[in-house]
C-alpha positions as CSV (number, residue, x, y, z in Angstrom):
1,X,-4.4,14.2,-33.9
2,X,-6.2,12.7,-36.6
3,X,-4.9,9.3,-36.0
4,X,-6.4,9.6,-32.3
5,X,-9.7,10.7,-33.9
6,X,-9.7,7.9,-36.2
7,X,-9.2,5.3,-33.5
8,X,-12.0,6.7,-31.4
9,X,-14.5,6.6,-34.4
10,X,-13.2,2.9,-35.2
11,X,-13.9,2.2,-31.6
12,X,-17.3,3.5,-31.6
13,X,-18.2,1.9,-34.9
14,X,-16.8,-1.5,-33.6
15,X,-19.2,-1.0,-30.4
16,X,-22.3,-0.1,-32.5
17,X,-21.6,-3.3,-34.7
18,X,-21.3,-5.5,-31.8
19,X,-24.4,-4.3,-30.2
20,X,-26.4,-4.7,-33.4
21,X,-25.2,-8.1,-33.9
22,X,-25.6,-9.2,-30.3
23,X,-29.2,-7.9,-29.9
24,X,-31.0,-10.8,-31.6
25,X,-29.3,-13.2,-29.2
26,X,-30.2,-11.1,-26.2
27,X,-33.9,-11.2,-27.2
28,X,-33.7,-14.8,-28.2
29,X,-32.4,-15.8,-24.7
30,X,-36.0,-16.2,-23.3
31,X,-36.2,-19.4,-25.3
32,X,-33.5,-20.9,-23.2
33,X,-34.7,-22.4,-19.9
34,X,-33.5,-19.8,-17.3
35,X,-33.3,-22.6,-14.4
36,X,-31.2,-24.7,-16.4
37,X,-28.8,-21.9,-17.4
38,X,-28.6,-20.3,-13.8
39,X,-27.7,-23.9,-12.3
40,X,-24.9,-24.3,-14.9
41,X,-23.5,-20.8,-14.0
42,X,-23.7,-21.5,-10.3
43,X,-22.2,-24.9,-10.4
44,X,-19.3,-23.6,-12.5
45,X,-18.8,-20.6,-10.4
46,X,-18.6,-22.8,-7.3
47,X,-15.9,-25.1,-8.9
48,X,-13.9,-22.2,-9.8
49,X,-14.1,-20.6,-6.4
50,X,-13.0,-24.0,-4.8
51,X,-10.2,-24.3,-7.1
52,X,-9.0,-20.8,-6.5
53,X,-9.6,-21.2,-2.8
54,X,-7.5,-24.3,-2.3
55,X,-4.8,-23.1,-4.9
56,X,-4.2,-19.7,-3.3
57,X,-4.3,-21.3,0.1
58,X,-2.1,-23.7,-0.6
59,X,0.5,-21.4,-2.5
60,X,0.3,-19.1,0.7
61,X,0.9,-22.1,3.0
62,X,4.1,-23.0,1.0
63,X,5.4,-19.5,1.1
64,X,5.0,-19.4,4.9
65,X,6.6,-22.8,5.5
66,X,9.5,-21.9,3.3
67,X,9.9,-18.4,4.8
68,X,10.0,-20.4,8.3
69,X,12.5,-23.1,7.2
70,X,15.0,-20.5,5.6
71,X,14.8,-18.2,8.8
72,X,15.5,-21.3,11.0
73,X,18.5,-22.5,8.7
74,X,20.1,-19.0,8.7
75,X,19.6,-18.8,12.6
76,X,20.9,-22.2,13.2
77,X,23.8,-21.4,11.0
78,X,24.7,-18.2,12.7
79,X,24.2,-19.8,16.3
80,X,24.1,-23.7,16.5
81,X,24.0,-23.7,20.1
82,X,20.3,-22.8,20.3
83,X,19.1,-25.2,17.6
84,X,16.6,-26.9,19.9
85,X,14.6,-23.6,20.6
86,X,14.8,-22.5,17.0
87,X,13.6,-25.8,15.9
88,X,10.5,-25.7,18.1
89,X,9.7,-22.3,17.3
90,X,10.0,-23.1,13.6
91,X,7.7,-26.0,13.8
92,X,4.9,-24.2,15.5
93,X,5.3,-21.7,12.9
94,X,5.1,-24.2,10.1
95,X,2.1,-25.7,11.9
96,X,0.4,-22.3,11.9
97,X,1.2,-21.7,8.2
98,X,-0.3,-25.2,7.4
99,X,-3.4,-24.7,9.0
100,X,-4.0,-22.0,6.6
101,X,-4.1,-24.7,3.7
102,X,-6.3,-26.8,6.0
103,X,-8.8,-23.9,6.2
104,X,-8.5,-23.2,2.3
105,X,-9.5,-27.1,1.7
106,X,-12.4,-26.8,4.2
107,X,-13.7,-23.7,2.4
108,X,-13.3,-25.4,-1.0
109,X,-15.2,-28.5,0.1
110,X,-17.9,-26.4,1.7
111,X,-18.1,-24.4,-1.8
112,X,-18.5,-27.7,-3.7
113,X,-20.7,-30.0,-1.5
114,X,-22.4,-27.8,1.3
115,X,-22.6,-24.6,-0.3
116,X,-25.2,-22.4,1.8
117,X,-26.5,-20.6,-1.4
118,X,-27.3,-23.6,-3.3
119,X,-31.0,-23.6,-2.1
120,X,-31.2,-20.1,-3.6
121,X,-30.0,-20.9,-7.2
122,X,-30.8,-24.7,-7.4
123,X,-34.0,-24.5,-5.2
């Protein structure tokens, strides 16, 4: 019981020290030009969002294409006579999965070069 109380007191003391140490930096933030600071944060945020958009979109497309190819190979292995129908269905499914990666690419390019919120932040 006393160990838990000691951790609680240590946590509270650490929080108070951090607040006391950080307060001069917060009040000194007025000396930094706010326009430059917000532009940098906005640009970095847009770059991170663009990277995440294309990265997650490509992973999703890769998983979809891999699942479609795996299912088609298994189906052809069980019934080789319907290879043509399975191949056509697989290619359509792969095209649909690949379109997700293209949409992610478009979203990331819009975030980087034609961001609709740019006029609010960079004004």
